[in-house]
C-alpha positions in Angstrom: 9.9 -38.2 -92.0 12.7 -37.2 -89.4 15.8 -39.2 -90.8 16.7 -42.0 -88.8 19.9 -44.0 -88.7 18.4 -47.5 -88.1 16.1 -47.4 -90.9 17.7 -49.8 -93.9 19.1 -48.2 -97.0 18.3 -48.9 -100.5 20.0 -49.8 -103.3 19.2 -45.9 -105.0 20.8 -44.5 -101.4 24.2 -46.6 -102.2 24.4 -45.1 -105.5 23.8 -41.5 -104.0 26.3 -41.6 -101.8 29.0 -43.1 -104.3 28.2 -40.5 -106.7 29.0 -38.1 -103.6 32.3 -40.0 -102.8 33.3 -39.9 -106.6 32.6 -36.0 -106.6 34.8 -35.2 -103.2 37.4 -37.4 -105.0 37.5 -36.0 -108.2 37.8 -32.2 -105.9 40.9 -33.9 -104.2 39.1 -34.1 -100.7 39.6 -37.8 -100.7 43.0 -39.7 -101.9 42.2 -42.9 -104.3 42.9 -45.3 -101.6 40.7 -43.6 -99.1 38.3 -43.6 -102.1 38.4 -47.1 -102.7 37.9 -47.9 -99.0 34.9 -45.5 -98.4 33.3 -46.8 -101.7 33.4 -50.4 -100.6 31.7 -49.7 -97.3 29.1 -47.8 -98.8 27.9 -50.4 -101.1 28.3 -52.8 -98.1 25.8 -50.4 -95.7 22.8 -51.6 -94.9 21.3 -48.6 -92.8 21.5 -45.0 -93.4 23.4 -44.7 -90.2 26.3 -46.7 -92.2 26.0 -44.6 -94.9 26.3 -41.5 -93.1 30.0 -42.5 -91.3 31.1 -42.9 -94.9 30.4 -39.3 -95.7 30.8 -38.1 -92.1 33.8 -35.8 -92.5 33.1 -34.8 -95.5 31.2 -31.5 -96.4 27.8 -32.1 -98.1 27.5 -31.6 -102.0 25.0 -30.3 -103.7 23.2 -33.6 -104.8 21.2 -32.1 -107.2 23.9 -31.4 -109.6 24.8 -34.9 -109.6 23.9 -37.0 -112.4 20.5 -39.0 -111.6 21.3 -42.5 -112.4 18.9 -44.2 -115.0 17.2 -46.2 -112.8 15.7 -43.2 -110.9 15.2 -41.0 -113.9 11.1 -40.2 -114.2 9.4 -39.5 -117.0 8.3 -36.1 -117.2 4.6 -35.1 -116.3 2.2 -35.1 -119.0 0.9 -32.3 -120.6 -2.5 -30.5 -119.6 -4.8 -30.0 -122.4 -4.6 -26.1 -122.0 -0.8 -26.4 -122.4 -1.0 -28.1 -125.2 -3.9 -26.0 -126.0 -1.7 -22.9 -125.7 1.5 -24.0 -127.4 -0.6 -24.8 -130.3 -1.9 -21.4 -130.4 1.7 -19.9 -130.2 2.8 -22.1 -133.0 -0.4 -21.1 -135.5 0.6 -17.2 -134.6 4.3 -17.5 -135.6 3.3 -19.3 -138.4 0.7 -17.4 -139.6 3.0 -14.3 -138.9 5.8 -15.6 -141.0 3.2 -16.4 -144.1 2.0 -13.2 -143.8 5.4 -11.3 -143.8 6.7 -13.5 -146.5 3.5 -12.6 -148.8 3.6 -9.1 -148.4 7.3 -9.2 -149.3 6.6 -11.5 -152.3 4.1 -8.9 -153.6 6.8 -5.8 -153.2 9.1 -7.8 -154.8 6.3 -8.6 -158.2 5.2 -4.9 -158.0 9.3 -3.5 -158.5 9.7 -6.3 -160.8 6.6 -5.2 -163.0 7.5 -1.6 -162.7 11.3 -1.7 -163.7 10.2 -4.2 -166.6 13.3 -6.3 -165.8 14.2 -9.4 -163.5 15.2 -8.5 -160.0 17.3 -10.8 -157.8 14.4 -12.3 -155.4 15.2 -11.0 -152.2 12.2 -11.9 -150.5 13.4 -15.5 -150.6 16.3 -14.9 -148.1 14.0 -12.8 -146.0 11.4 -16.0 -146.1 13.9 -18.4 -145.9 16.3 -17.0 -143.1 13.2 -16.3 -140.9 11.4 -19.7 -142.0 14.6 -21.3 -140.6 14.9 -19.3 -137.4 11.3 -20.2 -136.6 11.9 -24.0 -137.7 15.1 -24.4 -135.4 12.9 -23.0 -132.4 10.1 -25.1 -133.2 12.3 -28.1 -132.9 14.2 -27.3 -130.2 11.1 -26.3 -128.0 9.6 -30.1 -128.9 12.6 -31.7 -127.8 12.9 -30.0 -124.3 9.2 -30.8 -123.7 9.3 -34.2 -124.2 
């Protein structure tokens, strides 16, 4: 739909213009006095045209880099069954590999300990613990990002 300056502006539109004004003020394009005048005009604006006048002599900013007001934040799209299944398979494969490698290291340590007939430092714990901690951290970070 083309931009019609006579259409009524919403609170979200006024908030976007206010965010752009804050950015211009932070970058030094607008003085403090000008900023307050323009901010007042932005919040009093009723139409898109009135909002355009507030920003008319300022360069366009990348509004995607500005924070989105909490009232406009949307929930992430729900994951599809296929995405969940793929994630589950990858997690099972990763943890299975970790368990296999850790088991092989344990068996090697046990055999060396038996052949040497003495107690040898359990180095396999360092390998299993370090790689297990890395796997766990990666899983937690991935889970947090996908929420």
